[in-house]
N, C-alpha and C positions, 0 to 999 in steps of 0.2 A: 486715235489709231483707227484705221479703216477696218470694216468688218472682215474683209478678206485676210488682212494681216493678223487680226485676233484669232480667227479660225486656224490659221497656219501655226501660231504659237501654241494653241491648245492641242493641236494634233501632235506637235513635237513633244509636248509634255506627256501626253498619253503614251506615245511610243517609248519615251524614256522610262516611265513607270512600268510599262509592259516588259521592257528589256530587263529592268532591275528585278521584276517578279520572276522572270525566266531564269535569271542568274541565281536567285535564291532557291528555286526549285532544284537546280542542278547541284547546289551545295548541301541540300538536305540529305542526311545520312540516317537510314532506318536500321536500328540495331535489332537483330533477331537473336533469340536465345537468352540465357541468363548472363547478367553482368558478373564479373569476378567478385567474390566475397572478400572484402578487405578487413582483416582483423589481425591483431598481434598475438591473440590468445585463442586457444581451442581446447575444450575439455570433453571427456567422456563421463557419463553418469549412468548408473544402472547396476543391478545386482550381478551382472557379468563382470563388472570392473572391480578393481581393488578396493575402492572407497565406497562401493555400494551406491545407494540412492542419495548420498549426501550432496545436496546442491551447493552447500557452503564450502565443501572440500572435494570437488570432482577431480578426476584423474586428468592431469594435463598432457597434451601432445606437444611435440617440439617442431618448430618451424625450421625449414631447411635454410642453411646459411647462403645457398646459391639462389634460392627462390622462396621468398617469404610467404608465398601462397601455397606452398607444398608442406603439409604437416604429416609427421609420422610418429609412430609409437611401437615399442616392442616390449612384450611382457606377457604375464599370465592373464588369460580370460577364463572366468568360470562359466559353467553352464547357466544361462540366464539371458536377460535383456539389456539393451543399451541404446543410447542416442547421444548426440553431441550438442554442445552449446558454446557460445563465445564469451559468456560472462558467468560469474558465480552469483549465488544468492537469490535467484528468482526463477520460478517456473513459468513466468509470464513472457519470457523472451522467445524469439524464434529458435527452433532446434533443427539441427541437421539430422535427417531421418532417411530410412529407405523409402523408395517410392511405393513399395508394397509392404504392408504390415507383416511382421514375422519373417522377413527375409532371413534365411539361415546363413550363419557363418560356421563352417564345418572344417573337418580335416582336409577336405578337398580344396579349401580356400575359396576366395571370391575373385574372379577376374574383374578387370576394370569395369565398373558399372555405375550408372548415374544415381545420384541421390537427390533428395528434395530438401527444402528448408522452409519452415513456416512455424508460426505459433499456434497453439490451440489444437483443435481436432482436425483431421484424424491423428491420434497420438501414435503414429507408426514407430516401431522400434525394431532394431536388428535382434535376432535371437541366436545366441551362441549355442549351438547344439552339442558341440564337442569341446569340453574344457581342454586347455593346452596353452602352450607358448605361441603367440602369434606376432606377426609383423603387420601393422596396419598403415595404410597411406591414404590421405585425403587431399585431393587436388581442388583447391577452392577457386581456381581459375576456370576449370572445365566442369566443375560440379560432379566429380567422379571419386570413387573409392575402390580400394582393393585390399585383400587380406590374404596372407600366406601363413599356413600352419607350419611351425618350425619343429616342435617336439611335444612330448607328453608334459603335463604340468609337473612342476617341482613338488616334492613332498613338503607339507607345511613344517616349518621350523617350530618345534615344541619347546617353548620357553615358559617357565612358571608365570601364571597370571596373578599379579598382586591386586587384591581387591578387598575393600572394607565391607562390601555388601554384594549380595547376589539376589536376583529376582527372576521369577518365571512369568511369562506372559503368553496368553493364548486362550482359545475357547475351551480347552481342556482344564484350565486352572480356575481356582475359585474366583479370582478377580477379572477373568476374561482378558480382553484385549486392551485393558485400561493401562496405557503406558505411563500415566501420571501416578498410578497407584497399583503397580503390579504385585503379584503374590511374592512375599519375601521368603528367602531360604536361609535357614539358620546357619551361622558360621560356627564350626566346631574347633577349627584350628586355622593356621595360616592359609592353607589351601583346600581344606575340606569343608564343604557346605552340604547340609542335609535338609531335605524337605520330607515331612511325613504328614500325610493328610489325604483328602479326597481329590481324585482326578476324574473328570468325565470323559466320555468319548470325544475326541477332537485333536487339535494341534497345539503345540507349545514349543517355545524356545526360551533362552535365558539371557539376561543382560546384567551389566554391572551398575547402571545408573537408570534413573527414571526420567520421564519427560521428553524423550526424543527417540524417534525411529532412525535418525541419521547417526547410528553408532554401530560398532561391531557387536555381534551377538554370538553367544555360545549355541551351536547348532550341530545336528548330525552331519556326517560327511555326505550322506545321500538323503535326498528329500523323502519324507514318508517313512523314515526308520521307525519300526514298530516297537511299542512298549505295551506289554500285556502280562498275563498271569505267569508266563515263563520268563519274564525279565525283559531286557532290552536286546533288540536284534543285533546291534553292533555297539560295543562299549566306547569306541573312540569318538571324539567330537572335534570340531574346528571352532576357531574364534575369528570371525570375519564379518565384513559388511555384506557379503553376498557370495554365492547365490542364497536366496531366502529359503534355505532348507529348514524344515521343522520336524520334530518328533510327532508320531501319530499314536495317540493313546487308543488302543483297540477296545478295551473293556473298562467301563466305569468301576471304580473301587477305591480302596484305601491303599496308597503306595508309599514306599520309602525310597526316595531318590537320593543318591550320593554323587555329588559333583566333585571330582578331583582336579583342581585347577593347576596342579603341578604337572601331572602326567596326561592331562586332557582326556579324561575318561569319565563315563557316567555309569553307575550301577543302578538297577531298578529291581525292587522287590515288591511283589504283590502281597499285602499283609491282611487283606480281608475284603469282604463284599461291601459295596456301597451301603452306608447306613441311612435308610430313608427316614424322613420325618414322620412323626405320628399324625400330625395335622399341621396346617398352616394358619396363621392369624394375619388378616389383612387389616391395615389401619391407614388413615389418611383423610384429607378433607373431602375426597370424592366418595367416601363410604358413609353409611348411615351412622356408624359409631364414632366417626371423626378420629381423633388421636388418642382415644381412651382405650387402654388395654382391656378394661372391664367390659367394654362394648365392642371389642374387636370382632370382625367378621371371621367365623371359623370355616375353614375349607377342608373337607375330608378327602381322602385318597379315592380316586375313581375306582369303581368296582371292576376287578379283573385287569387293572392297569397299574402295575407297580411303579411307585415314584411319580405318578401323574395325579395332580390335584385339579379338580374341575369345580367351578362355582358359577351359578347363574343368579342374576339379580340386578337391582337398580344401582347405577352409579350416577352421581351428580358431577358437575364440572369441578375439577380439582385434581389433586394428586393422591397416589397411594403407593404402598410397598407392602411386603409380606415377610414374616419371620416364622420359624418353627418354635420359638420361645418368646414369652412375653417379657422382653427386656430391651430397652432402647439402646443399651450398650452392646448388644449382640449383633452379629452379622445379619443383614437383610437380603432377601431375594429382591433384586431391583434391575432396571434396564441397564444395558451396557453403555448407554449414553444419557446425558442429561435431558430432562423434559421430553422423553420419548412419547409421542402422541398416541392416544387411544381415541378412536372416533368411529363414525359409521363406516369408514373405510378399513377398519381393523386396527392393527398396531404398526407403527412406522418401522420397527425392527424387532425381530423375534429373539434376539440374543439377550440372555439373562445372566447375571452374575450374582454371587453370594459373598457379600463383603460389607464391612462396617463403614467404609467411606470410599469415595465421596458420596454424599447423601443424595444420589440420583433417584428419581421417582418417575413412575408413569404419570402422564398428564392427560386427563380426560377432557377433551375439548367439546364433546357432544354428549349431553346427558341422555340416559336411556337405559334399556335393559341389555345386558351383555352376558355372554358366556366366556369366562376366563379359564385358560388352561395353563397351569404351571407344571412343567416337566423338570423336576429337580435332578434327574439323572443326566439328561441331555442338555440341561441348562437352556431351555427354550421357553418362550412365553407366547401365547396366542390369545387374541381377543376377537370375538365375533359379535357384531352389533345385531340384536334381535328385533327390537322395536323402540319407538320413542317412549320417553318417560311419561307416565300418567300425570 
């Protein structure tokens, strides 16, 4: 083939490729905005919803028969927080959230507004400011939601609560926030449970089972309902997954609490001042005396500070706990979590509990001289690193 003909063929091929390229560019479609969210299920989770923060049993919304991307729900929302997900059982999935954290749902409703969807942080949630009966709509095609306030919330139906056991949990209780071993309440009859013992200043609520926060709790109707020397501010309680209302113990002391699970009431009687320990005994592998009661480290009450015990001295690497009696079967003052670290940075958590189990202990990871402060009234613990061990 002559050179002229070869050049002619190559020129034609280049024109053809160029034309094809132009045709491809004409067919390219650029999509702006969010794609429709395709799902057959949608759930709400949060203390504003009927099932609280139970990710295994969140509150379902219903898809429209005419448009499967339009979901709606009508019912009671409590004062509290909420977000939405498309699957049960995991917090690691993307959630539908407001674009601004704490966006309020109120009696004024919410006009059609955009939402976001993502996993992880920022963990934005809607905040229901006014409890009531609402109608919610979520448009997964256009990524918008709306809320209409319909009426005041229904009065809770009071039906007798059948329970074999009752427990209290909270930093006001002897066992703190340990949901695996909460403070037991004695059962006196089918529906009457009574606790008599120390309560510190702090919060508390009650539950029927151990081991899970994803359950209904016995709580006050309003958050922060006070319990003190004069009794309880309001005798009625609710049994619900949310909102996460808790009683507030104003003054540490000895109390008698009576829970009536038939009529949904609580009575509180202040029976005496908090009984302080004479002294504390600290034992453990981090102390000079180890696990010997005969060689236990004695800690006296700080001068002018009732119920506060302060000790300064050397600690080695290891664990320790404290008690007001020399008895391995007695309750110990211990951290509210296992292996709570004590180091040159201080203590990982200042929450302290007084319980016989689980056998949690403070864990010293840096040997040296420390100042330890046990506040047995407020149930707090502090550690200050002074210098390195000699």
